[in-house]
ZAZAVEX-905936 format. One record per residue (C-alpha): x, y, z. Coordinates in steps of 0.25 Angstrom, whole numbers, padded with zeros to 4 digits, always signed. Layout:
residues N
XYZ ...
//
This chain:
residues 492
+0327+0489+0381 +0333+0484+0394 +0326+0473+0402 +0328+0477+0417 +0324+0467+0428 +0329+0473+0441 +0322+0461+0449 +0321+0447+0450 +0308+0439+0449 +0306+0431+0462 +0293+0425+0468 +0285+0432+0457 +0290+0446+0459 +0302+0455+0454 +0311+0456+0466 +0324+0464+0469 +0337+0456+0469 +0343+0455+0484 +0356+0459+0477 +0350+0471+0469 +0360+0470+0458 +0355+0472+0443 +0363+0467+0432 +0364+0472+0418 +0360+0462+0407 +0368+0466+0394 +0367+0462+0379 +0378+0452+0375 +0378+0458+0361 +0381+0472+0365 +0383+0474+0380 +0370+0483+0381 +0361+0482+0393 +0349+0473+0391 +0343+0474+0405 +0346+0472+0420 +0343+0460+0429 +0345+0458+0444 +0356+0449+0449 +0350+0439+0459 +0357+0436+0471 +0357+0423+0479 +0346+0428+0488 +0337+0432+0476 +0338+0417+0471 +0335+0412+0485 +0322+0421+0484 +0319+0416+0471 +0321+0401+0475 +0312+0404+0488 +0301+0409+0479 +0301+0397+0469 +0302+0388+0481 +0290+0395+0488 +0282+0395+0474 +0285+0380+0472 +0282+0376+0487 +0270+0385+0489 +0265+0391+0476 +0255+0387+0466 +0264+0384+0454 +0269+0369+0457 +0254+0366+0460 +0248+0371+0448 +0243+0362+0438 +0252+0361+0425 +0241+0368+0417 +0240+0380+0427 +0255+0381+0426 +0254+0381+0411 +0244+0392+0411 +0254+0401+0418 +0265+0397+0409 +0257+0400+0397 +0255+0414+0403 +0270+0415+0404 +0271+0410+0390 +0262+0421+0385 +0269+0432+0392 +0283+0427+0387 +0277+0427+0373 +0273+0441+0374 +0287+0445+0378 +0294+0437+0367 +0299+0449+0359 +0305+0455+0372 +0311+0441+0375 +0318+0440+0362 +0324+0454+0363 +0329+0451+0377 +0335+0438+0372 +0343+0446+0361 +0349+0457+0371 +0350+0448+0383 +0355+0435+0377 +0361+0440+0364 +0352+0431+0356 +0349+0434+0341 +0335+0438+0338 +0332+0426+0330 +0337+0417+0342 +0330+0425+0352 +0316+0424+0345 +0317+0409+0343 +0326+0402+0354 +0328+0412+0364 +0313+0416+0366 +0304+0409+0356 +0308+0395+0360 +0307+0397+0375 +0294+0404+0374 +0289+0392+0366 +0294+0382+0376 +0287+0390+0387 +0274+0390+0381 +0275+0375+0377 +0278+0371+0391 +0265+0378+0396 +0256+0374+0384 +0260+0360+0381 +0271+0353+0390 +0265+0357+0404 +0251+0354+0401 +0254+0340+0395 +0265+0336+0405 +0262+0324+0413 +0264+0329+0428 +0255+0317+0434 +0257+0303+0428 +0249+0291+0433 +0256+0279+0437 +0251+0266+0432 +0245+0257+0443 +0253+0246+0448 +0250+0234+0457 +0259+0229+0467 +0259+0219+0479 +0253+0226+0491 +0250+0239+0484 +0238+0236+0476 +0237+0246+0464 +0247+0257+0465 +0247+0269+0456 +0250+0284+0456 +0256+0296+0448 +0269+0302+0444 +0269+0317+0447 +0278+0327+0440 +0280+0339+0449 +0288+0352+0449 +0302+0350+0454 +0301+0363+0463 +0310+0375+0462 +0317+0376+0449 +0330+0385+0447 +0331+0389+0432 +0345+0394+0428 +0347+0398+0414 +0358+0402+0404 +0360+0414+0396 +0360+0410+0382 +0344+0408+0380 +0339+0414+0392 +0324+0415+0390 +0325+0401+0383 +0332+0394+0395 +0323+0402+0406 +0310+0397+0399 +0316+0383+0397 +0317+0382+0412 +0305+0390+0417 +0295+0384+0408 +0297+0370+0413 +0299+0374+0428 +0286+0382+0428 +0278+0371+0420 +0283+0360+0430 +0278+0368+0442 +0292+0372+0447 +0295+0386+0452 +0308+0392+0447 +0319+0402+0449 +0325+0406+0436 +0339+0411+0435 +0344+0416+0421 +0359+0418+0417 +0365+0430+0422 +0367+0436+0408 +0352+0434+0404 +0343+0437+0415 +0333+0446+0408 +0326+0434+0400 +0323+0427+0413 +0318+0439+0421 +0308+0441+0410 +0302+0428+0414 +0298+0435+0427 +0289+0445+0420 +0283+0433+0413 +0280+0426+0425 +0274+0438+0432 +0265+0440+0420 +0260+0426+0419 +0257+0425+0434 +0267+0414+0437 +0266+0412+0453 +0276+0419+0461 +0289+0411+0463 +0287+0401+0452 +0297+0408+0443 +0308+0417+0449 +0319+0423+0441 +0333+0427+0447 +0346+0431+0441 +0359+0429+0446 +0373+0423+0444 +0380+0410+0449 +0376+0412+0464 +0361+0414+0460 +0361+0401+0452 +0368+0393+0463 +0358+0398+0473 +0348+0391+0463 +0355+0378+0461 +0358+0376+0476 +0345+0381+0482 +0338+0370+0490 +0325+0376+0486 +0327+0374+0471 +0323+0360+0466 +0328+0361+0452 +0339+0368+0444 +0337+0370+0429 +0350+0376+0423 +0355+0380+0409 +0369+0384+0407 +0384+0378+0405 +0387+0364+0410 +0397+0371+0420 +0387+0378+0427 +0377+0367+0425 +0386+0357+0433 +0387+0368+0444 +0372+0369+0444 +0371+0354+0446 +0381+0354+0457 +0374+0365+0465 +0360+0358+0463 +0366+0344+0468 +0366+0347+0484 +0351+0349+0483 +0348+0338+0472 +0340+0348+0464 +0335+0343+0450 +0344+0350+0439 +0342+0353+0425 +0354+0357+0417 +0355+0362+0403 +0369+0364+0400 +0379+0366+0388 +0382+0358+0376 +0392+0356+0364 +0381+0350+0355 +0386+0342+0343 +0380+0345+0329 +0383+0332+0321 +0384+0334+0306 +0384+0321+0297 +0391+0321+0284 +0377+0321+0277 +0372+0333+0284 +0367+0346+0276 +0379+0355+0280 +0371+0368+0276 +0361+0365+0287 +0372+0360+0296 +0380+0373+0295 +0367+0381+0299 +0366+0372+0311 +0381+0373+0315 +0381+0389+0314 +0367+0390+0321 +0373+0382+0333 +0385+0391+0333 +0379+0405+0333 +0365+0403+0339 +0365+0413+0351 +0380+0413+0349 +0382+0398+0352 +0376+0401+0366 +0367+0388+0366 +0370+0375+0374 +0363+0367+0363 +0369+0373+0351 +0377+0362+0342 +0391+0369+0343 +0399+0356+0340 +0397+0352+0326 +0402+0337+0322 +0402+0336+0307 +0406+0324+0298 +0420+0325+0294 +0416+0325+0279 +0408+0338+0280 +0416+0345+0291 +0424+0355+0281 +0411+0358+0274 +0403+0361+0286 +0414+0370+0291 +0412+0378+0278 +0397+0379+0280 +0398+0383+0294 +0409+0394+0293 +0402+0400+0281 +0389+0401+0289 +0395+0407+0301 +0400+0418+0292 +0385+0422+0290 +0382+0424+0305 +0380+0438+0310 +0385+0440+0324 +0381+0452+0332 +0370+0459+0341 +0359+0449+0341 +0349+0461+0341 +0352+0463+0326 +0343+0453+0319 +0354+0450+0309 +0363+0444+0319 +0364+0429+0320 +0373+0428+0332 +0374+0436+0345 +0383+0437+0356 +0387+0428+0368 +0381+0431+0381 +0393+0437+0387 +0408+0441+0387 +0411+0429+0396 +0404+0419+0386 +0411+0425+0375 +0425+0423+0382 +0421+0409+0384 +0418+0406+0370 +0431+0413+0365 +0439+0405+0374 +0433+0392+0369 +0435+0397+0355 +0450+0400+0358 +0451+0386+0364 +0446+0380+0351 +0457+0386+0344 +0467+0381+0354 +0462+0367+0352 +0465+0367+0338 +0451+0370+0332 +0449+0379+0320 +0440+0391+0320 +0433+0391+0306 +0424+0403+0309 +0424+0414+0320 +0432+0413+0333 +0432+0428+0337 +0422+0439+0340 +0414+0445+0329 +0419+0458+0323 +0412+0471+0327 +0405+0466+0339 +0413+0472+0351 +0401+0472+0360 +0394+0460+0365 +0399+0445+0366 +0401+0440+0352 +0409+0428+0346 +0410+0424+0332 +0403+0411+0328 +0415+0402+0328 +0417+0388+0321 +0428+0378+0325 +0433+0368+0316 +0443+0357+0317 +0437+0354+0331 +0440+0341+0338 +0428+0337+0347 +0437+0336+0360 +0440+0351+0359 +0435+0360+0369 +0428+0368+0358 +0420+0355+0355 +0417+0352+0369 +0415+0365+0377 +0402+0373+0375 +0406+0387+0369 +0392+0393+0371 +0396+0402+0359 +0396+0403+0344 +0406+0392+0342 +0405+0379+0334 +0414+0367+0332 +0415+0357+0321 +0420+0343+0323 +0421+0332+0313 +0416+0318+0314 +0418+0305+0306 +0405+0298+0307 +0392+0297+0316 +0398+0290+0327 +0410+0300+0328 +0400+0311+0328 +0392+0306+0339 +0404+0303+0347 +0409+0317+0345 +0395+0323+0349 +0395+0315+0362 +0409+0319+0365 +0404+0330+0374 +0401+0334+0388 +0389+0340+0383 +0376+0334+0377 +0365+0344+0374 +0362+0344+0360 +0367+0339+0347 +0364+0339+0332 +0365+0330+0320 +0364+0333+0305 +0363+0321+0295 +0355+0319+0282 +0349+0306+0288 +0340+0310+0300 +0341+0296+0305 +0356+0297+0306 +0355+0310+0313 +0345+0304+0323 +0354+0292+0326 +0366+0301+0329 +0357+0310+0337 +0354+0299+0346 +0368+0296+0349 +0372+0310+0353 +0371+0312+0368 +0364+0325+0369 +0350+0330+0373 +0346+0334+0360 +0350+0332+0345 +0345+0340+0333 +0345+0333+0320 +0348+0340+0307 +0345+0354+0313 +0332+0350+0320 +0328+0360+0330 +0318+0353+0339 +0326+0355+0352 +0320+0369+0354 +0306+0363+0354 +0299+0363+0368 +0297+0348+0368 +0312+0344+0366 +0320+0341+0379 +0332+0349+0379 +0345+0346+0388 +0358+0338+0387 +0366+0326+0390 +0379+0326+0398 +0384+0340+0402 +0373+0347+0394 +0364+0345+0406 +0353+0338+0414 +0338+0337+0411 +0330+0343+0400 +0323+0356+0396 +0312+0360+0387 +0298+0354+0386 +0292+0343+0394 +0307+0338+0397 +0310+0351+0403 +0297+0351+0411 +0301+0338+0417 +0313+0343+0423 +0306+0352+0433 +0297+0340+0438 +0299+0330+0449 +0292+0316+0448 +0283+0311+0460 +0276+0297+0460 +0263+0297+0468 +0257+0283+0470 +0246+0277+0477 +0239+0263+0479 +0227+0263+0471 +0220+0250+0477 +0220+0242+0490 +0231+0232+0493 +0242+0240+0501 
//
């Protein structure tokens, strides 16, 4: 089954691209055709921005009550649920996701988040908060309200690794806030974004509220520099994130950046290494390592180092790599040849630096089609090495020894990134105290997975980004604050 979108979704209608070029979308596991999508031009993006601007300035969406917006969003949630199976299949062939990951994290979690935004977060969010009366000389009794109002036109630019997840994590809070939006997916994964246009149609979203364009660097730059865009939300690499920030600066747009990570997994000497090994392996092979929040830098107490190496290498030997359409496959491909080349170059760099490959390091035998790399474990790693500091975005993990808790925390924080982290310790109080010292946006204790719930803010410190996504914290990023005050009594 191919998914063909020959048009862009602009101002509530499917329209031809000004350029007219339609690109093939290929399955990264085997190179087969998945579908087709138009390549938007700069003029297409300008049309989309103009539609969003008009819908915000003149249309009903920003002026609807939160309850009214929630009703439309619930219709969208119902439409998404009806297409769940199709979205799972599309995630497998477009993004290279295994079926288990597609059903849970690629599709299940974002659909849960979207519905939760409409059912729980939006209706309960305090958009109007009274100010306590104050008395001052010459003003009598002053009082007022603090209003939270939609920020305006939002440019939503997402990455390729979790297409539907990332698209919905931006679209849901933008719509809930009353913003209008232009969504631009990654060039490699446009189909799961364009499906949202059909969802908007079915739910009766007013024209211009959600516009969906494709495109490359030029299309993205048009969004980040346009004077008619009030906010940019970008997910991608730290390198591109810095460029987005720079492009948005002349117009002083609000910018939300969810960028890369090199998250540390701290393993104390009393941790259960069987459980730890499962975590280390999962964070290496989940979506072939293409996840910004994966814990790919494992810091292990020196007394348990060799033991953990044995556990992890044995477990990696059980991982099946191949076409993710096969239910028995546990790890699929990287998204492209370019990404595979990047990962392989960094693996070679690790060897040059003196680290030792304990498992993997090459391409899996018999997989000549697609973009596969073996799960690869580096040992004898110093925390200053490139392989311990740079993001692979591939199925590669590194093991670094530490001597005590202070040393572990210092190593964890010796990074330009600060997205996630993890601590394994027999004493949960000790794990919590370590977690408080790590400069990251979230920390998992003893394998806890609360970070995928709709109510936990997601985002990072340092070069892992700006702002937060998910739940009420994500909604807050799409709002501006206005104070309205008045005199409630005579006296001035």
